[in-house]
C-alpha positions in Angstrom: 90.8 112.6 127.3 93.2 115.3 128.4 96.1 116.3 126.1 98.7 115.2 128.7 97.3 111.7 128.7 97.5 111.5 124.9 101.0 112.8 125.0 102.0 110.2 127.5 100.7 107.4 125.3 102.4 108.9 122.2 105.8 109.1 124.1 105.5 105.5 125.2 105.1 104.4 121.5 107.8 106.6 120.2 110.4 105.5 122.8 109.5 101.8 122.0 110.2 102.3 118.3 113.5 103.9 117.1 113.8 107.2 118.9 116.5 109.6 117.9 118.7 111.5 120.3 116.6 114.6 119.6 113.5 112.5 120.7 115.2 111.5 123.9 116.1 115.1 124.7 112.6 116.3 124.0 111.3 113.5 126.2 113.4 114.6 129.1 112.1 118.2 128.7 108.5 116.9 128.5 108.9 114.8 131.7 110.2 117.9 133.5 106.9 119.6 133.2 104.9 119.1 136.4 102.2 116.4 136.0 103.6 114.8 132.9 105.6 112.0 134.5 102.6 111.2 136.8 100.4 110.8 133.6 102.2 107.6 132.9 101.1 106.2 136.2 97.5 107.3 135.7 97.6 105.7 132.2 98.0 102.3 133.8 94.3 102.1 134.7 93.3 102.8 131.1 95.8 100.5 129.3 95.5 97.6 131.7 91.9 96.8 130.5 93.4 94.9 127.6 93.5 91.1 128.0 96.7 91.0 126.0 98.6 92.4 129.0 97.5 91.2 132.4 98.8 93.1 135.5 101.0 90.1 136.5 102.6 90.1 133.1 103.0 93.8 133.0 104.7 93.9 136.4 107.1 91.1 135.3 108.0 93.0 132.1 108.4 96.2 134.1 111.0 94.7 136.4 113.2 93.8 133.4 112.6 96.9 131.4 112.5 99.6 134.1 116.1 100.5 133.4 115.3 101.2 129.8 113.4 104.4 130.6 115.7 106.3 133.0 115.1 109.5 131.1 111.9 110.0 133.2 112.8 109.6 136.9 109.5 110.5 138.6 108.5 109.6 142.1 107.0 106.2 142.2 109.3 105.0 139.4 108.1 101.4 139.5 104.5 102.4 139.0 105.6 104.6 136.1 107.4 101.7 134.6 104.4 99.4 135.0 102.2 102.0 133.2 104.7 102.4 130.4 105.0 98.7 129.8 101.2 98.4 129.8 100.9 100.9 127.0 103.7 99.2 125.1 102.3 95.7 125.6 98.9 96.7 124.2 100.4 98.6 121.3 102.8 96.0 120.0 104.4 98.9 118.1 101.0 100.4 117.3 99.1 101.9 120.2 95.4 101.5 120.4 93.7 103.3 123.3 90.4 101.8 124.4 87.4 104.1 124.5 85.4 104.5 127.7 82.3 102.7 126.4 82.9 99.7 128.6 79.7 97.9 127.4 80.6 98.2 123.7 83.3 95.9 122.3 86.0 97.9 120.6 88.5 95.4 119.1 87.8 91.8 118.1 89.6 88.9 119.7 91.9 86.6 117.7 95.3 86.8 115.9 96.0 89.9 113.9 98.8 90.6 111.4 101.6 93.0 112.3 100.4 96.6 111.8 96.8 95.4 111.3 93.9 95.5 113.8 90.5 94.0 113.4 87.6 95.9 115.0 84.7 94.3 116.7 82.4 95.1 113.8 84.6 93.2 111.3 86.4 96.3 109.9 90.2 96.1 109.6 92.7 99.0 110.0 96.2 99.0 108.7 98.4 101.5 110.6 101.5 103.0 108.9 104.2 105.6 109.6 103.7 105.5 113.4 100.0 106.0 113.4 97.9 105.1 116.4 94.2 105.4 117.0 91.4 105.4 119.5 88.3 103.3 118.7 85.2 104.9 120.3 82.3 102.6 119.3 78.7 103.0 120.6 75.3 101.6 119.7 74.7 104.4 117.2 78.1 105.0 115.5 81.6 103.6 115.0 84.1 106.5 115.6 87.9 106.2 115.3 90.3 109.0 116.2 93.6 108.8 114.2 96.7 110.3 115.7 99.6 110.9 113.3 100.9 108.7 110.5 98.7 107.1 107.9 96.0 104.4 108.1 94.0 102.4 105.6 90.4 101.5 106.6 88.5 98.5 105.2 85.1 99.2 106.6 82.4 96.5 107.2 79.0 97.6 106.1 76.6 98.6 108.8 74.0 101.1 107.7 72.7 101.5 111.3 76.0 102.6 112.6 78.0 105.0 110.4 81.8 104.6 110.4 83.6 108.0 111.1 87.3 108.7 111.2 88.5 111.9 112.9 92.0 113.1 112.0 92.9 116.7 113.0 90.1 119.0 111.8 88.7 116.4 109.4 85.9 113.9 109.6 85.5 111.1 107.1 82.2 109.2 107.0 81.8 105.8 105.3 79.2 103.0 105.4 81.2 100.2 103.6 84.4 101.1 101.7 88.2 101.2 101.6 89.9 104.5 102.1 93.2 106.0 103.5 93.7 108.9 105.9 97.1 110.7 106.0 97.5 112.6 109.3 101.2 113.3 109.0 100.7 117.0 108.6 98.4 119.7 110.0 96.2 119.4 106.9 94.9 115.8 106.7 94.2 114.1 103.4 91.7 111.4 102.5 92.1 109.1 99.5 89.2 106.8 98.5 90.2 103.4 97.1 86.8 101.8 96.8 83.2 102.7 97.6 82.1 106.1 98.7 83.0 108.5 101.5 82.0 111.9 102.7 84.7 114.3 103.9 84.0 117.3 106.0 85.4 119.8 108.4 84.7 118.7 111.9 81.5 120.3 113.2 80.4 121.3 109.8 77.4 119.9 107.9 78.9 120.7 104.4 80.5 117.5 103.0 82.5 116.6 100.0 81.7 113.2 98.4 84.7 111.4 96.9 84.7 108.9 94.0 87.2 106.0 93.9 90.7 107.3 93.1 90.0 110.9 94.3 91.9 112.6 97.1 90.8 115.5 99.3 92.5 117.7 101.9 90.8 119.2 104.9 91.9 122.6 106.2 90.3 125.1 108.5 88.4 126.3 105.4 86.8 123.0 104.8 87.5 120.0 102.4 89.0 120.6 98.9 89.4 118.1 96.1 93.0 117.7 95.1 93.8 117.6 91.3 95.0 114.3 89.9 98.8 114.2 89.5 99.7 113.8 85.8 103.2 112.7 84.9 105.0 115.1 82.6 106.9 112.2 81.1 105.1 109.9 78.7 105.3 106.3 79.7 104.3 103.0 78.1 103.4 101.5 81.5 100.0 99.7 81.4 97.1 101.7 82.8 96.2 98.5 84.7 99.2 98.9 87.0 98.3 98.8 90.7 100.5 100.4 93.3 100.0 98.7 96.6 101.3 100.0 100.0 100.2 97.5 102.6 97.0 97.0 100.6 95.0 93.9 101.8 95.4 90.9 99.5 91.6 90.8 99.1 91.6 94.4 97.6 94.4 93.5 95.1 92.4 90.4 94.0 89.2 92.5 93.7 91.0 94.9 91.3 92.4 92.0 89.3 89.0 90.3 89.0 87.5 93.4 87.6 90.0 93.4 84.7 90.1 89.6 84.0 87.7 87.0 82.7 89.2 84.3 84.9 89.0 85.4 88.5 91.4 84.7 91.4 89.8 83.0 94.4 91.1 82.5 98.0 90.6 79.0 99.5 90.7 80.6 103.0 89.0 84.1 103.3 91.4 84.9 106.1 94.2 85.3 103.5 92.4 88.4 102.2 93.8 90.5 105.1 97.5 89.8 104.2 99.2 93.1 103.4 100.6 93.5 99.9 103.2 96.1 98.9 104.6 96.6 95.3 103.5 97.4 91.8 101.4 94.8 89.9 99.8 94.6 86.5 96.3 93.3 87.4 95.4 92.7 83.8 97.1 89.3 83.8 95.5 87.2 86.5 97.7 84.1 86.0 100.9 86.1 86.3 99.6 88.1 89.3 98.5 84.8 91.0 102.0 83.4 90.6 103.6 86.5 92.0 101.3 86.6 95.0 101.7 82.9 95.7 105.5 83.3 95.6 105.4 86.3 97.9 103.3 84.6 100.6 104.3 81.0 100.2 101.0 79.9 98.8 99.9 77.4 96.2 98.3 78.7 93.0 96.1 76.2 91.1 94.6 77.2 87.8 91.3 75.6 87.0 88.9 76.0 84.0 86.9 78.7 85.7 89.2 80.3 88.3 92.7 80.5 89.8 92.7 79.4 93.5 95.3 80.6 96.1 95.6 78.3 99.1 97.9 77.6 102.0 100.5 74.9 101.3 
């Protein structure tokens, strides 16, 4: 994909969010460059492949929204508006651009939580801080390109097709694990939550393997393990405290079950993808279950062998 096409998609997402006045001025300057405004029209063919936004629906949306994007007055303005709304409709605030492998499913069908997308292989991705990504699945590998922001990847195991996330100059390879990639700066960082990943400079064969809890940054010189941050202030906070930032409920429960004799169970496995944010002491499963039940409007039933969370 050419850089102008990526920029066109990024602008569509940024303008749909909460653009600043500086963003709008920058957008006007970008549109003044020959070929940039036309890139929106060309993007229509790429974005319209999503079943979530049929051409009829896109055109209806474009008629009502065309006035919202007067900053870019290119020839063929209606076609430009159609392409913009197509990009926005698919993104739903988080743009995913489909790969060109038409014969390989990229994103699974079915309802998804805000900010979360489920890939065709069963993996889930949580997008944060304006992140967007391109799934590029094939028969031999599962490749994701992350653009900006942060993302958490909960990877379904598939030893025949490695899962690779590309962010800037970095490549992170995992077979079945949970990890985060922060692409907000020119030097991406990778944090492993569970499992095992290999981090490398793109195009290099030298890889750094991370253990759970470790973080690495990847510059032009290659991957480097970052030292653990130690607080200079002594605290009595339990070491079993878990800081969750849009962490899937299933991962929070897994952490609690490792620290407790009485596990927490989910009556419906689909609940495991609910995003959890906050700080929790996972050493007390009964207290944690009550807090999670209150947060998501669930029932918590404590039995002799386990605590079960279920829909009311």
